[in-house]
C-alpha positions as a Markdown table, in Angstrom:
| # | Residue | x | y | z |
|---|---|---|---|---|
| 1 | Met | -18.8 | 27.1 | -97.9 |
| 2 | Lys | -16.0 | 24.7 | -97.6 |
| 3 | Glu | -16.1 | 23.5 | -101.4 |
| 4 | Cys | -16.4 | 27.1 | -102.5 |
| 5 | Phe | -13.1 | 27.5 | -100.8 |
| 6 | Val | -11.3 | 25.0 | -102.2 |
| 7 | Phe | -12.9 | 25.8 | -105.8 |
| 8 | Ser | -11.6 | 29.4 | -105.7 |
| 9 | Glu | -8.7 | 28.2 | -104.3 |
| 10 | Lys | -7.7 | 25.9 | -107.2 |
| 11 | Ser | -9.4 | 27.8 | -110.1 |
| 12 | Lys | -6.0 | 28.1 | -111.7 |
| 13 | Asn | -6.1 | 24.6 | -112.4 |
| 14 | Val | -9.3 | 24.7 | -114.2 |
| 15 | Val | -8.7 | 27.3 | -116.3 |
| 16 | Phe | -5.4 | 25.7 | -117.2 |
| 17 | Val | -7.3 | 22.5 | -118.4 |
| 18 | Ala | -9.5 | 25.0 | -120.4 |
| 19 | Asn | -6.9 | 26.4 | -122.2 |
| 20 | Asn | -5.1 | 22.9 | -123.1 |
| 21 | Leu | -8.6 | 22.1 | -124.6 |
| 22 | Lys | -9.0 | 25.3 | -126.6 |
| 23 | Tyr | -5.4 | 25.1 | -127.7 |
| 24 | Gly | -5.8 | 21.7 | -129.1 |
| 25 | Thr | -9.4 | 22.9 | -130.6 |
| 26 | Phe | -7.8 | 25.8 | -132.7 |
| 27 | Asn | -5.2 | 23.8 | -134.2 |
| 28 | Thr | -7.3 | 21.1 | -135.6 |
| 29 | Asn | -9.0 | 22.3 | -139.4 |
| 30 | Leu | -12.6 | 21.5 | -138.9 |
| 31 | Gly | -15.6 | 23.3 | -140.5 |
| 32 | Ser | -18.1 | 25.7 | -138.6 |
| 33 | Ala | -20.5 | 22.9 | -137.9 |
| 34 | Glu | -17.9 | 20.3 | -137.0 |
| 35 | Phe | -16.2 | 22.7 | -135.2 |
| 36 | Ala | -19.2 | 23.5 | -133.2 |
| 37 | Ser | -20.3 | 20.4 | -132.4 |
| 38 | Thr | -16.8 | 19.2 | -131.6 |
| 39 | Arg | -16.3 | 22.7 | -129.6 |
| 40 | Ala | -19.8 | 21.5 | -127.9 |
| 41 | Gly | -18.3 | 17.9 | -127.4 |
| 42 | Cys | -15.3 | 19.4 | -126.1 |
| 43 | Ile | -17.0 | 22.0 | -123.8 |
| 44 | Glu | -19.1 | 18.9 | -122.4 |
| 45 | Ile | -15.7 | 16.5 | -121.8 |
| 46 | Gly | -14.3 | 19.9 | -120.5 |
| 47 | Lys | -16.8 | 20.2 | -118.1 |
| 48 | Gln | -16.8 | 16.6 | -117.0 |
| 49 | His | -13.0 | 16.5 | -116.8 |
| 50 | Met | -13.5 | 19.6 | -114.9 |
| 51 | Phe | -16.2 | 18.5 | -112.6 |
| 52 | Gln | -14.1 | 15.3 | -112.1 |
| 53 | Asn | -11.2 | 17.5 | -111.2 |
| 54 | Ile | -13.1 | 19.6 | -108.7 |
| 55 | Gln | -14.3 | 16.3 | -107.3 |
| 56 | Asn | -10.9 | 15.1 | -107.1 |
| 57 | Leu | -9.7 | 18.2 | -105.5 |
| 58 | Cys | -12.7 | 18.2 | -102.7 |
| 59 | Asp | -11.8 | 14.8 | -102.1 |
| 60 | Ser | -8.1 | 15.6 | -101.6 |
| 61 | Ser | -9.3 | 18.7 | -99.9 |
| 62 | Met | -11.2 | 16.6 | -97.3 |
| 63 | Ala | -8.3 | 14.2 | -97.0 |
| 64 | Asn | -6.1 | 17.0 | -96.3 |
| 65 | Arg | -8.3 | 18.2 | -93.7 |
| 66 | Asn | -8.9 | 14.9 | -92.2 |
| 67 | Gln | -5.2 | 14.8 | -91.8 |
| 68 | Gln | -4.6 | 18.0 | -90.2 |
| 69 | Ser | -7.2 | 17.3 | -87.8 |
| 70 | Asp | -5.7 | 14.1 | -87.3 |
| 71 | Asp | -2.1 | 15.5 | -86.7 |
| 72 | Ala | -3.7 | 18.4 | -84.7 |
| 73 | Ser | -5.4 | 15.8 | -82.7 |
| 74 | Thr | -2.3 | 13.6 | -82.4 |
| 75 | Asp | -0.3 | 17.0 | -81.6 |
| 76 | Ile | -3.1 | 17.6 | -78.7 |
| 77 | Asp | -2.6 | 14.1 | -77.7 |
| 78 | Met | 1.0 | 14.2 | -77.6 |
| 79 | Asp | 0.9 | 17.6 | -75.6 |
| 80 | Asp | -1.5 | 16.2 | -73.0 |
| 81 | Lys | 1.1 | 13.3 | -72.7 |
| 82 | Thr | 4.1 | 15.6 | -72.8 |
| 83 | Gln | 2.3 | 17.5 | -69.9 |
| 84 | Cys | 1.4 | 14.5 | -67.8 |
| 85 | Asn | 5.2 | 13.2 | -68.4 |
| 86 | Gly | 6.3 | 16.5 | -66.8 |
| 87 | Val | 7.2 | 18.3 | -69.9 |
| 88 | Gly | 4.3 | 20.9 | -69.5 |
| 89 | Tyr | 4.4 | 22.7 | -66.1 |
| 90 | Glu | 1.5 | 25.1 | -65.9 |
| 91 | Ala | -1.2 | 22.5 | -65.6 |
| 92 | Pro | 0.1 | 20.1 | -63.2 |
| 93 | Val | 1.1 | 22.8 | -60.8 |
| 94 | Val | -2.2 | 23.8 | -60.3 |
| 95 | Val | -3.3 | 20.2 | -59.8 |
| 96 | Asp | -0.6 | 19.5 | -57.3 |
| 97 | Ser | -1.5 | 22.6 | -54.9 |
| 98 | Gln | -5.1 | 21.3 | -55.0 |
| 99 | Asp | -4.0 | 18.0 | -53.8 |
| 100 | Gln | -1.4 | 19.0 | -51.8 |
| 101 | Ser | -4.2 | 21.4 | -49.7 |
| 102 | Lys | -6.1 | 18.5 | -49.4 |
| 103 | Val | -3.1 | 15.7 | -48.6 |
| 104 | Asn | -2.5 | 19.1 | -45.9 |
| 105 | Gly | -5.8 | 19.0 | -44.4 |
| 106 | Glu | -5.8 | 15.3 | -44.2 |
| 107 | Asp | -2.1 | 15.4 | -42.6 |
| 108 | Gln | -3.9 | 18.0 | -40.2 |
| 109 | Lys | -6.2 | 15.9 | -39.0 |
| 110 | Thr | -4.3 | 12.4 | -38.8 |
| 111 | Leu | -2.2 | 14.7 | -36.5 |
| 112 | Arg | -4.9 | 15.9 | -34.4 |
| 113 | Arg | -6.2 | 12.3 | -34.0 |
| 114 | Leu | -2.6 | 11.0 | -32.9 |
| 115 | Ala | -2.0 | 13.9 | -30.5 |
| 116 | Gln | -5.6 | 13.1 | -28.9 |
| 117 | Asn | -4.6 | 9.5 | -28.6 |
| 118 | Arg | -1.4 | 10.0 | -27.1 |
| 119 | Glu | -2.9 | 12.4 | -24.7 |
| 120 | Ala | -5.5 | 9.6 | -23.8 |
| 121 | Ala | -2.8 | 7.3 | -23.6 |
| 122 | Arg | -1.1 | 9.6 | -21.0 |
| 123 | Lys | -3.9 | 10.0 | -18.9 |
| 124 | Ser | -5.1 | 6.1 | -19.2 |
| 125 | Arg | -1.3 | 5.6 | -17.7 |
| 126 | Leu | -1.7 | 8.1 | -15.2 |
| 127 | Arg | -5.0 | 6.6 | -13.9 |
| 128 | Lys | -3.3 | 3.4 | -13.9 |
| 129 | Lys | -0.4 | 4.2 | -11.8 |
| 130 | Ala | -2.6 | 5.9 | -9.6 |
| 131 | Tyr | -4.9 | 2.9 | -9.1 |
| 132 | Val | -1.9 | 0.7 | -8.7 |
| 133 | Gln | -0.9 | 3.0 | -6.2 |
| 134 | Gln | -4.2 | 3.0 | -4.5 |
| 135 | Leu | -4.3 | -0.7 | -4.4 |
| 136 | Glu | -0.6 | -0.7 | -3.1 |
| 137 | Asn | -1.7 | 1.6 | -0.2 |
| 138 | Ser | -4.9 | -0.1 | 0.5 |
| 139 | Lys | -2.6 | -3.4 | 0.6 |
| 140 | Leu | -0.4 | -1.5 | 3.1 |
| 141 | Arg | -2.9 | -0.8 | 5.5 |
| 142 | Leu | -4.9 | -4.1 | 5.3 |
| 143 | Ala | -1.4 | -5.5 | 6.3 |
| 144 | Leu | -0.8 | -3.4 | 9.2 |
| 145 | Leu | -4.8 | -3.9 | 10.5 |
| 146 | Glu | -3.9 | -7.6 | 10.2 |
| 147 | Gln | -1.0 | -7.1 | 12.3 |
| 148 | Glu | -2.7 | -5.0 | 14.9 |
| 149 | Leu | -5.6 | -7.7 | 15.2 |
| 150 | Gln | -2.7 | -10.5 | 15.5 |
| 151 | Gln | -1.3 | -8.6 | 18.4 |
| 152 | Ala | -4.4 | -8.0 | 19.7 |
| 153 | Arg | -5.3 | -11.8 | 19.9 |
| 154 | Gln | -2.2 | -12.4 | 21.3 |
| 155 | Gln | -2.8 | -9.6 | 24.2 |
| 156 | Gly | -5.8 | -11.4 | 24.5 |
| 157 | Val | -8.3 | -8.9 | 23.1 |
| 158 | Phe | -11.5 | -10.6 | 22.2 |
| 159 | Ile | -12.8 | -9.6 | 18.4 |
| 160 | Ala | -16.4 | -10.2 | 17.6 |
| 161 | Thr | -16.8 | -13.7 | 16.2 |
| 162 | Gly | -20.6 | -14.0 | 16.3 |
| 163 | Thr | -20.9 | -15.2 | 19.8 |
| 164 | Thr | -23.5 | -14.0 | 22.1 |
| 165 | Gly | -20.9 | -12.9 | 24.6 |
| 166 | Asn | -19.3 | -10.7 | 22.0 |
| 167 | His | -22.1 | -9.7 | 19.8 |
| 168 | Gly | -22.2 | -6.5 | 22.0 |
| 169 | Arg | -19.0 | -5.5 | 20.7 |
| 170 | Ser | -19.3 | -6.6 | 17.6 |
| 171 | Val | -22.3 | -3.7 | 17.3 |
| 172 | Ala | -20.6 | -1.3 | 19.7 |
| 173 | Gly | -19.4 | 1.0 | 16.8 |
| 174 | Asn | -16.5 | 2.5 | 15.2 |
| 175 | Gly | -15.6 | 4.4 | 18.2 |
| 176 | Ala | -15.2 | 1.4 | 20.6 |
| 177 | Leu | -12.9 | 0.0 | 17.6 |
| 178 | Ala | -11.1 | 2.8 | 17.3 |
| 179 | Phe | -9.9 | 3.0 | 20.9 |
| 180 | Asp | -9.0 | -0.8 | 20.8 |
| 181 | Met | -6.8 | 0.1 | 17.8 |
| 182 | Asp | -5.4 | 3.0 | 19.6 |
| 183 | Tyr | -4.8 | 1.2 | 22.8 |
| 184 | Ala | -2.9 | -1.6 | 20.6 |
| 185 | His | -0.5 | 1.1 | 19.5 |
| 186 | Trp | -0.2 | 2.3 | 23.0 |
| 187 | Val | 0.8 | -1.1 | 24.1 |
| 188 | Asp | 3.5 | -1.5 | 21.7 |
| 189 | Glu | 4.9 | 2.0 | 22.3 |
| 190 | His | 4.6 | 1.3 | 26.3 |
| 191 | His | 6.9 | -1.8 | 25.4 |
| 192 | Arg | 9.4 | 0.4 | 23.8 |
| 193 | Leu | 9.5 | 2.7 | 26.6 |
| 194 | Ile | 9.8 | 0.4 | 29.3 |
| 195 | Asn | 12.5 | -1.5 | 27.5 |
| 196 | Ser | 14.5 | 1.6 | 27.2 |
| 197 | Leu | 13.8 | 2.3 | 30.9 |
| 198 | Arg | 15.0 | -1.1 | 31.9 |
| 199 | Ser | 18.4 | -0.8 | 29.8 |
| 200 | Ala | 19.3 | 2.5 | 31.5 |
| 201 | Val | 18.6 | 1.2 | 34.8 |
| 202 | Asn | 20.6 | -2.1 | 34.2 |
| 203 | Ser | 23.6 | 0.0 | 32.8 |
| 204 | Glu | 23.4 | 2.7 | 35.8 |
| 205 | Met | 22.9 | 5.3 | 33.6 |
| 206 | Gly | 22.9 | 9.1 | 35.1 |
| 207 | Asp | 20.2 | 10.2 | 36.9 |
| 208 | Asn | 19.4 | 13.2 | 34.4 |
| 209 | Glu | 18.9 | 10.7 | 31.4 |
| 210 | Leu | 17.0 | 8.5 | 33.5 |
| 211 | His | 14.8 | 11.1 | 34.9 |
| 212 | Cys | 14.1 | 11.9 | 31.1 |
| 213 | Arg | 13.3 | 8.3 | 30.4 |
| 214 | Val | 11.0 | 8.2 | 33.6 |
| 215 | Asp | 9.2 | 11.2 | 32.4 |
| 216 | Ala | 8.5 | 9.5 | 29.1 |
| 217 | Val | 6.9 | 6.7 | 30.7 |
| 218 | Met | 4.6 | 9.0 | 33.0 |
| 219 | Ala | 3.9 | 11.1 | 30.0 |
| 220 | His | 2.8 | 7.9 | 28.0 |
| 221 | Tyr | 0.3 | 7.0 | 31.0 |
| 222 | Asp | -1.2 | 10.3 | 30.7 |
| 223 | Glu | -1.7 | 9.8 | 26.8 |
| 224 | Leu | -3.8 | 6.3 | 27.7 |
| 225 | Phe | -5.9 | 8.4 | 30.2 |
| 226 | Arg | -6.5 | 10.9 | 26.9 |
| 227 | Leu | -7.5 | 8.0 | 25.0 |
| 228 | Lys | -9.9 | 6.4 | 27.5 |
| 229 | Ile | -11.9 | 9.7 | 27.7 |
| 230 | Ile | -12.4 | 9.7 | 24.2 |
| 231 | Gly | -13.3 | 6.2 | 24.1 |
| 232 | Ala | -15.7 | 6.6 | 27.4 |
| 233 | Lys | -17.5 | 9.3 | 25.0 |
| 234 | Ala | -17.6 | 7.1 | 22.2 |
| 235 | Asp | -18.9 | 3.8 | 24.4 |
| 236 | Val | -19.0 | 4.1 | 27.9 |
| 237 | Phe | -20.2 | 0.3 | 28.8 |
| 238 | His | -17.3 | -0.8 | 26.4 |
| 239 | Met | -14.9 | 1.2 | 28.5 |
| 240 | Leu | -16.9 | -0.1 | 31.9 |
| 241 | Ser | -16.5 | -3.8 | 30.9 |
| 242 | Gly | -12.9 | -3.7 | 30.0 |
| 243 | Met | -13.1 | -5.6 | 27.1 |
| 244 | Trp | -10.3 | -3.7 | 25.4 |
| 245 | Lys | -8.2 | -5.9 | 28.4 |
| 246 | Thr | -7.1 | -9.6 | 28.6 |
| 247 | Pro | -9.1 | -11.8 | 30.9 |
| 248 | Ala | -7.0 | -11.7 | 34.1 |
| 249 | Glu | -6.5 | -8.0 | 33.5 |
| 250 | Arg | -10.5 | -7.9 | 33.5 |
| 251 | Cys | -11.0 | -9.8 | 36.7 |
| 252 | Phe | -8.8 | -7.5 | 38.8 |
| 253 | Met | -10.3 | -4.2 | 36.9 |
| 254 | Trp | -12.1 | -1.6 | 38.9 |
| 255 | Leu | -14.0 | 1.2 | 37.1 |
| 256 | Gly | -12.2 | 0.7 | 33.8 |
| 257 | Gly | -8.9 | 0.2 | 35.4 |
| 258 | Phe | -6.7 | -0.9 | 38.1 |
| 259 | Arg | -7.1 | -0.1 | 41.4 |
| 260 | Ser | -4.3 | 2.4 | 42.9 |
| 261 | Ser | -4.4 | 1.3 | 46.3 |
| 262 | Glu | -3.3 | -2.4 | 44.9 |
| 263 | Leu | -0.7 | -0.9 | 42.7 |
| 264 | Leu | 0.8 | 0.9 | 45.7 |
| 265 | Lys | 0.9 | -2.2 | 47.7 |
| 266 | Ile | 3.0 | -4.4 | 45.0 |
| 267 | Val | 5.2 | -1.1 | 44.7 |
| 268 | Arg | 5.8 | -0.8 | 48.5 |
| 269 | Asn | 6.8 | -4.3 | 48.8 |
| 270 | Gln | 9.2 | -4.4 | 45.4 |
| 271 | Leu | 11.2 | -1.0 | 46.6 |
| 272 | Glu | 13.6 | -1.8 | 49.4 |
| 273 | Pro | 15.2 | 0.0 | 51.1 |
| 274 | Leu | 12.8 | 2.8 | 51.8 |
| 275 | Thr | 13.3 | 5.5 | 54.0 |
| 276 | Asp | 10.9 | 6.5 | 57.1 |
| 277 | Gln | 9.6 | 9.3 | 55.5 |
| 278 | Gln | 8.8 | 7.7 | 52.0 |
| 279 | Leu | 6.8 | 4.5 | 53.4 |
| 280 | Met | 4.9 | 7.1 | 55.6 |
| 281 | Gly | 4.3 | 8.8 | 52.4 |
| 282 | Ile | 3.2 | 5.8 | 50.4 |
| 283 | His | 1.1 | 5.1 | 52.9 |
| 284 | Tyr | -1.0 | 7.9 | 53.3 |
| 285 | Leu | -1.0 | 7.8 | 49.6 |
| 286 | Gln | -2.5 | 4.5 | 49.8 |
| 287 | Leu | -4.8 | 5.3 | 52.6 |
| 288 | Cys | -6.3 | 8.3 | 50.5 |
| 289 | Ser | -6.5 | 6.2 | 47.4 |
| 290 | Gln | -8.6 | 3.6 | 49.0 |
| 291 | Gln | -10.8 | 6.3 | 50.7 |
| 292 | Ala | -11.4 | 7.7 | 47.1 |
| 293 | Glu | -12.1 | 4.4 | 45.8 |
| 294 | Asp | -14.6 | 3.3 | 48.3 |
| 295 | Ala | -16.5 | 6.8 | 47.9 |
| 296 | Leu | -16.5 | 6.2 | 43.8 |
| 297 | Ser | -17.6 | 2.6 | 44.5 |
| 298 | Glu | -20.3 | 3.6 | 46.6 |
| 299 | Gly | -21.5 | 6.2 | 44.3 |
| 300 | Met | -21.2 | 3.7 | 41.8 |
| 301 | Glu | -23.7 | 1.4 | 43.4 |
| 302 | Ala | -26.1 | 4.1 | 44.3 |
| 303 | Leu | -26.4 | 4.9 | 40.5 |
| 304 | Gln | -27.1 | 1.5 | 39.6 |
| 305 | Gln | -29.4 | 1.0 | 42.4 |
| 306 | Ser | -31.1 | 4.2 | 41.1 |
| 307 | Leu | -31.0 | 3.1 | 37.3 |
| 308 | Leu | -32.7 | -0.1 | 38.3 |
| 309 | Asp | -35.4 | 1.4 | 40.4 |
| 310 | Thr | -35.9 | 3.8 | 37.3 |
| 311 | Val | -36.1 | 1.2 | 34.4 |
| 312 | Ser | -38.1 | -1.6 | 36.6 |
| 313 | Ser | -40.7 | 1.2 | 37.4 |
| 314 | Thr | -44.4 | 0.1 | 37.1 |
| 315 | Ser | -45.1 | 3.5 | 35.0 |
| 316 | Met | -42.8 | 2.0 | 32.5 |
| 317 | Gly | -45.1 | -0.5 | 31.2 |
| 318 | Leu | -47.1 | 0.4 | 27.9 |
| 319 | Thr | -50.7 | -0.5 | 29.3 |
| 320 | Gly | -52.2 | 1.8 | 27.3 |
| 321 | Ser | -51.6 | 4.9 | 24.7 |
| 322 | Gly | -52.1 | 7.1 | 27.5 |
| 323 | Asn | -48.8 | 6.2 | 29.2 |
| 324 | Val | -46.7 | 6.6 | 25.9 |
| 325 | Ala | -45.8 | 10.0 | 27.2 |
| 326 | Glu | -45.2 | 9.0 | 31.1 |
| 327 | Tyr | -43.0 | 6.2 | 29.5 |
| 328 | Met | -40.6 | 8.1 | 27.3 |
| 329 | Gly | -40.0 | 10.6 | 30.2 |
| 330 | Gln | -38.9 | 7.7 | 32.4 |
| 331 | Met | -36.6 | 6.8 | 29.7 |
| 332 | Ala | -35.3 | 10.2 | 29.5 |
| 333 | Ile | -34.4 | 10.2 | 33.3 |
| 334 | Ala | -32.5 | 6.7 | 32.5 |
| 335 | Met | -30.5 | 7.9 | 30.0 |
| 336 | Ser | -29.4 | 11.1 | 32.0 |
| 337 | Lys | -28.5 | 8.4 | 34.8 |
| 338 | Leu | -26.2 | 6.9 | 32.4 |
| 339 | Ala | -24.5 | 9.8 | 31.2 |
| 340 | Thr | -23.2 | 10.1 | 34.7 |
| 341 | Val | -21.2 | 6.6 | 34.6 |
| 342 | Glu | -18.9 | 8.4 | 32.1 |
| 343 | Asn | -18.1 | 11.0 | 34.7 |
| 344 | Phe | -17.5 | 8.0 | 37.6 |
| 345 | Leu | -15.0 | 6.5 | 34.7 |
| 346 | His | -13.4 | 9.9 | 34.7 |
| 347 | Gln | -12.9 | 10.2 | 38.1 |
| 348 | Ala | -11.5 | 6.8 | 38.5 |
| 349 | Asp | -8.8 | 7.7 | 36.0 |
| 350 | Leu | -7.9 | 10.7 | 37.3 |
| 351 | Leu | -7.5 | 9.1 | 40.7 |
| 352 | Arg | -4.8 | 7.0 | 39.1 |
| 353 | Glu | -3.0 | 9.5 | 37.3 |
| 354 | Gln | -2.7 | 11.4 | 40.6 |
| 355 | Thr | -1.4 | 8.5 | 42.7 |
| 356 | Leu | 1.2 | 8.0 | 40.1 |
| 357 | Gln | 2.2 | 11.6 | 39.9 |
| 358 | Gln | 2.4 | 11.7 | 43.8 |
| 359 | Leu | 4.3 | 8.4 | 44.1 |
| 360 | Gln | 6.9 | 9.7 | 41.8 |
| 361 | Arg | 7.4 | 12.5 | 44.0 |
| 362 | Ile | 7.9 | 10.4 | 47.0 |
| 363 | Leu | 10.4 | 8.5 | 45.5 |
| 364 | Thr | 14.1 | 8.8 | 44.0 |
| 365 | Thr | 14.6 | 8.6 | 40.5 |
| 366 | Leu | 15.8 | 5.4 | 40.5 |
| 367 | Gln | 13.2 | 4.3 | 43.0 |
| 368 | Ala | 10.4 | 5.7 | 40.4 |
| 369 | Ala | 11.9 | 3.9 | 37.9 |
| 370 | His | 12.1 | 0.5 | 39.7 |
| 371 | Ala | 8.4 | 1.1 | 40.5 |
| 372 | Leu | 7.0 | 2.0 | 36.8 |
| 373 | Leu | 9.1 | -1.4 | 36.1 |
| 374 | Ala | 7.5 | -3.3 | 38.9 |
| 375 | Ile | 3.7 | -2.0 | 37.9 |
| 376 | Asn | 4.6 | -3.1 | 34.3 |
| 377 | Asp | 5.8 | -6.8 | 35.0 |
| 378 | Tyr | 2.9 | -7.1 | 37.2 |
| 379 | Ile | 0.3 | -6.3 | 34.3 |
| 380 | Ser | 2.6 | -8.5 | 32.0 |
| 381 | Arg | 2.1 | -11.5 | 34.1 |
| 382 | Leu | -1.4 | -11.0 | 34.2 |
| 383 | Arg | -1.4 | -10.8 | 30.2 |
| 384 | Thr | 0.7 | -14.0 | 30.3 |
| 385 | Leu | -1.8 | -15.5 | 32.5 |
| 386 | Ser | -4.6 | -14.8 | 30.1 |
| 387 | Ser | -2.6 | -16.1 | 27.2 |
| 388 | Leu | -2.1 | -19.3 | 28.7 |
| 389 | Trp | -5.7 | -19.7 | 30.1 |
| 390 | Leu | -7.0 | -19.0 | 26.3 |
| 391 | Ala | -4.2 | -21.5 | 24.9 |
| 392 | Cys | -5.2 | -24.5 | 27.4 |
| 393 | Pro | -7.8 | -27.2 | 26.0 |
| 394 | Lys | -11.1 | -26.9 | 27.2 |
| 395 | Glu | -13.0 | -30.3 | 27.9 |
């Protein structure tokens, strides 16, 4: 189809050649035969020239088409290059929008990861801060415990060291240890109140201010009796043995504390002068305290004997399986008798508390202040004696 298209397009040149041949032929004077042969030859030559021209034209047409194709491809390449260089705007806009959406998606993921990392880092910092604060609080509590233990050692309070004598205290439980710590705090506060009272006495402070400080010391003794009730419920044997006091104090202990009658003797000898009415009041108070102490002592001895009889009973022996029920019944009776020990300790503390209150009523404010200072000095000397005894080298 392409060759026919080219031939029809160039037919004028063919005719033009044929006319030239024909024009040259009619100008020659030849015969009919020669003319016929010449004409045939001319036609043949004309055909050859025509076919040659057609071939040339076809080749030229093909070359032109190839040139046009090359030009078109060159134009297309130039257009592509022009578009790539930014001359064309339509195609690059589509590509940029897609890339931009991808880039935006990746940016959002990156931003989310960064936000998550920042949040995780913040929580980590908070956890670290809380952990450091917890360590600081534990360090402070440990330092406080070490300080309290050191004070307890200075006061002669034994801490379990694994020896036979202290083994019972080491397994006494948290109740006994809690009472020891509370008692150490009580002693520190008692020293502060006594020093304040001593300063008020030495400075000859007024009766109202002095009375307030005496009441503060008396209320502090009430707090000690309250702590002892709690300690007796936790471990009655710990309170009865007096392991929370210094060795010299334990030497003069009676039912987990001091004897009221003995303190009244010390106060009466320290307070001078006293009126006759005050002397009679203190004497009567001392007599009543002595009678109450004797009654409690007799009751405690009776309880101990009863407990001894119960524990040493022959029915307590497990000689056969039939005695198990009787054995457990006897142990239940012994446990009920041990519970009575707590009541005796409470009655002894109640006697000590009432004795101090009655003594304050008998004396004036200044005399009551001197009485409290005398009691404190007596107990302080016992503690000092204990410290010297413990520090003395043993052979």
